[in-house]
N, C-alpha and C positions, 0 to 999 in steps of 0.2 A: 520654586519650578525650573527644569532643564532649560539651559539656553540653546539656540541653534547657534553651530558652528559651523565654518565654511569647511567643504571636504577638500582636502589636499592629498597628491599622489604622492608616495616616497617609494624611492627605487628599494625594489626588493622586498615590498609589502607584500605579507603573508594574508591569506583568506581568513584569518580571524583578524587580523589589523583593521581589513577592509571593511568587514561587517561590524564592528566596534564602531568605525567610522560614521556608520549609516545610522548609529544610534542619535546624532545631535544635527542629522541632516534633515529630518522631518519627512512628511506624507508616507509612504509606505517602507520606505527606508529604516523609518523609526520602527515600525510595526514588526520588520525583518530581524532587527536588531533586538527587538524585546521577545521575540520567539525564540531566538538563542538561548537567551536567559532564562525562559520558562522551561525550556529542552532541559538545560544544565541541572534546573532547581528539580525537575523530574527524576532524574538519575538520580542525585545526590539523598535525597529521601528514599530510593529504593521503591519508587513507586511502580506498580504494575501498569506497562506503556502498550497501548494499541496504537497499532499504524494501519490507518485505512487509504485505501487505492483503489481507483478504478482500472479499467484494461489498458486505455489508449496509455496509460504511462507505462504499463510492461511492453507496447508496442515500441515505444521510445526508448533510449539508450539507458535510461534508469533502472531497467530491469536489474541489470548485474548489480548497480550500487543498492537495491534493495536486498539482494541477496547478502551483499559483504555487511550492511546493518544486521543481518541475521546472524551470520558469522561472527561479530563482534557484539552480538547481546544486545542491541541497543532497544528493540521493541521486545516485547513479551508474547504478543498475541497479532496476528495479521488478520483483517478482513478485507476479502478482496472481491471482487466480479468474476464471473467463470471465463469470461475472454482473456483475463489474466492467465489462468490457468493454461489453456490451450497455446496461447501463445510464447509462455516459459517453456513448455515440453517442446514444442516445434523448435525453438532457438535452442535447447538442450540437443536436439537432435541434429544439429548445426545446419538450420534452415537459417537464410538471413534476409532480413528486412530492407530495402531500400529507402534513400529520400529522394523524393520528387519534388514538388512544390504544390502550393494551394490552389493552383489554378490550372492544375494538368487537365487535358480531354478527357473527361470520362468516361465517355462513349469507347475513345479509343483503349481506355486502360481494361475497361470491359471485356471490348474484344479480344486480349493480348491475353485475357487470366489475370488481369492484376488489381487487385482491391486498394482503395484510399484510406488511408484514416489521417486527415489532414493532410500535411506533406510527406506521408509515408507510404510505403506502398508494399502489400504483402502479395504474394503470388498464389492462385489458386493450387497450383501443384504442391504448395507446402502443406494446405489442407489434406490432399490425397494422400502424400505419405504419411501426415500426422493419424489419419484413419487407420492406416493398416498397423500402425504401432499400438494405437487405442485397442483395437481388439486382443490382440495378443498380452496387453499388461492386463486386460480385465479379465481375461481368462486365469490369468495367474492369481488374481484377487479373489475372482470367485470360487477357484479351489479352495480358499482358505476361508471365505467367510461368505455368506446367503446375503446377509444384511448388515449393512455397515453404515457409519455416520458420514457427512462428506467430510467433516476434517478427518477421519479415519482414513477414507479413502484418499485423500489429499497426500496424507504422510506416507501410505503405499507407494505412491507416485515417486514420492520424493526420495524413497529407500533404493530405489532402482535405477534412478537418474544419476548419471556419475559427471556434472559438470559445477565446478566451483560457483560458476555466475548464475545456476538455476536459481531462483527463489523455493519452490518445492524442496530442490537438494538440501538448501542450508536451513531451512525451515525444520524438515524432519531430523538433520544431523544433529540440530541445536536444540531439540524439544520443543520449539515454538509450533503451537496450532495455528493452521490457516482454516477461516471460517469462510464459507462462500456460500450465503442464503439464497443466493440467486443462481446454483448450480446448472439448470437445465437452459440457461438463456445464453446459449452459445453452440456453437459446434460440437464442444467438448459433453455438454447436456444432450446434443441429439447423439452421440454416440452411445451415451447411457440408454437412451430411450431404444435405441436399435438393438443394445445386447441383451434389456430385457427382454424383446420381443422372442429372442433366442433361450431365454433363461428366464421365465414369469417370476421363479421367486427371488431374484436378485432385487435387492432393495436399498438404496441410497436414501439414510433417514437424517433430513434434515433437520425435525423435532427434536432428535435425540441432543443435536448440536446446541439448542437455544437450552436446554438441560443443563449442558455442561458450560457455556459460555456466564451463564448465571449463578450456577454454583460456584463456579471458578472466584468469583467477586464477592467479598464482605463489605460491609458498613465499616468496618476497622480498618481495611487498609486503605494505603494512598492508589488513587487510579488515575491515568492520564489517556490523552489523546492527541494524536498526531493526526489530522485528516488531511488528505489529498483529495479536493475536489469535492464530490458530494455521493449520491447515487444509493443505493442499496447499503453498501458497505459502509458509509458513515452514520447510516440511522441504525444499522444492526449493532454496534458500539455503543451509541450513545443511547440506546434503548435497554441494553443490557447494563449500563450504568446507572440510569436510572431506577432499576429495581433495587441497587445496593447503594443509594443515597448521592448519585451523580460524579460527577469527575472533579477531582480537586486542580487539576491544571488541564488547557486546553488549546492548542494552536491549528488554527484553520489556514488552509491555503486552497484558494480556489480563484476562478475567473467570474465567478459570479457574482452578482450586488442582492442584498436583502429585498429590494424593491420588486423583486419578481414573484416574491413568495414561496420559490423555491428550496429544497431542504439545500442543493448546493450553495444558494447564496445566503441560506439561513448564519445569522451571526451567533457568536458564542454567547451575546447578551439574549438573543431570541432564545437560546437553548437554556438559559437560566429559567425563565417561565414555564417550563417543562419539568426542570429538575432535573435534568441530564446533565447540567454543570452545576456545580453548588453555587449558593449566593457569593461566596468570597474566595471563589476559584482565581486563581490567576490564567489569563487567557489572552490571547493576539490572534487577529484575523489579518492574514497577509493576502492583499489583491494581486493576483498575477500569473503567469504560467507559471506550473511548478518543474518545468525542467529548467528554469531559471532561479527559481526561489529555496527551491529544495534542496540542489546542490551546494547553493551557499550557506543556507542555514545550518545545513548538517557537517559540512566540510568544518565551519566556523567550531560547531558542538564537537566534533572529533579531536578538531587542535586542542582544544580546551582539556577535552577528557584527558586527552594523551600525557598534555604537561602535568594534569594531577593526579596522573597514575590509576585512571579510574577504567580505562579499558582493559576489557577481558580479551583473551584469545591473541593477545597481541596485537601490533600493526606494524604495516610496511608503507 
């Protein structure tokens, strides 16, 4: 059995060294260190890696990091919520979100046309600019195809964006599908609705994507998931894996707990009862804010991959 060791700071300590020290620290630090080792195993065995996340993480500064991970070909498949799409596009347009605080006067924010997500603020003006862009982009896509799956639609958007820090752009460029099963649940989805009122034969087919994600997986290949938070993005991935035998490796990062019965809090152990994760799968659940845990985990992973010559597209 592993022994507890005191954590000691060292001058010039790298992120890799820092997180390695977590392994013998205890509590969530140990789970975080274990998550690094599991993700390394995912990549070493050539597993197909799902990365799932919710829109609030794209509101934050993790958006560019997700795009960078796509550029480095860390995930093979993305699953997210519709708000992630619109906010990625807004930022690609040059819109800037601001840091406020968790205790701001929300009535005053509303009067100023500012919308709060935790301690972050998105201006209503950004949504108006986004609306103008949506109409022009959708007209071009409609001219090419009247019926399109949501993943194909998102790839079309990625191909016209010109922002290295855009998730859509990097996913399209590196042939990484983005699945968004709840695509209508946002301003992005509302604009799809209003566009369809003008073009009744325009159809975004989410069921077609279910066929694609299921047939993309097989019982024989290794499958892995890095799930940030919960929601429909997490379930879409683990359900798809269920149909082909379950995940071999799993890392969950969440602020929720299993006692609520929510999907966000459902542990990797609970997933085994459904067959969504294999009985003998290697798995870790890290409880904490992903704006803290995810950069630590993935920076350590990238350091290790760089040392071992495992990174594609180079790194800087």
